[in-house]
N, C-alpha and C positions, 0 to 999 in steps of 0.2 A: 191673654193669660193673666190670671189674678196672682198677684204677689203680695204677701203680707210679711213684713219684717219687723220684729221686735228688737229693742236694744235698751240698754240702761241697767241691766242686772249686774249683780256683783256680790261681794262680801261686805257686810255692814255689821256693826256692833248693835246689840240690843239698845233700843231707844233712838237709833239713828234713822236717817231718811234716805230714800232713793226715789228717783223719778224715771219711770219706764216710758218709752216711746214706741209707737207702732206706726209705720208708714205703709200705706196701702196703694196699690196701683192695679190697673186693669179692670176697674169697675167704676161706676158713677158713685163716688164716695158719699156724697151728700144724700143719697137715697137709702143708705144702709145704716141700721143701728149697729152699735159696736159694743162688745163685751170684753172684759178681761176675765179669764179663768186662771186657776192655778191647780197644780197637781203635785202633791208631796209624795215621796217614796212610799209605795205600798198603799196608797190611798186613791180614792176616786177623784176625778177631775171635778172641781167645783167652781161655780160662778162667783166672782168677787164683786164685780161692778158692771153696770150697764148704762149706756147713754143713748138717747134717741138720735135719729138721723140729723136733726137740726140742733141738738144739744139742749133742748128745753125740758128734758126729763132725765133724771138720774136715779138709779136704784143701787143699793149696796147690800151685801150680805151682812148680817148682824155682827159677825166677827171682826169686820173692818170698819164699820160705820163710825164716823168721827175721827178716824185715823187716815183713811185713804180718800182721795178725791179723783174722780174721773173727769176728763175734759177732752175737747176735740177742737181742731182747727180745720175746717172744711176747705179753706183756701190752700192748705198744705197737705190735704189727704192724710191727716195724722190724728191719732188719739193718744192720750197720755194717762198715766196713773201715778199720781203723787202719793207716795207712801211715807207716813211719819210714825213715830213711836213704834218702830218695828220690834217684833217679838220673835223669839226662836221658832215659834209655831207658824210664822209667816214664811218660813223656808219652804221653797217649792220652785218648780218651773212655772213661769207665768206665760200664758198664751193670749194672744189677741184673736178675736173672732168677729168677722163681719157677717151680718145676716139681713135678709129681707124675706119675709114669709118662710118658706122651707129651704130657701137657697142660702147656704152658708159656707164660709171659707175660714180656714185656720192658718195661723202663722206657725213657725217652727218652735217658738218659745225662747225665753231667756231665763237663766237661772238666778234666783235670789237666795242668798244664804245669810241668815241672821245668826251670828255667833260671836262670842267673845274670845 
């Protein structure tokens, strides 16, 4: 059974930083590419960042490029999202997604709120 558990969300002031973590079990982690998505209230879920299965390729949405960094540790079945210079518009539930081809799995999400 695949389990994906995100953590690290919370309330942070504008300009602050947070580091999200995602731990995956039940699949061969180093075969799966990983993505972070986010969904704000009343909005569509959008992809924030992506990393290849071995970590040699990274892609970012333009709204977070230069502020967010995705990384992974295949020895710990984990993927991370370091978020800096946070803005109120970054407020959303952040989801971890593991995929290979058409096979994909979602986590439950972690809430990030950027507010003074």
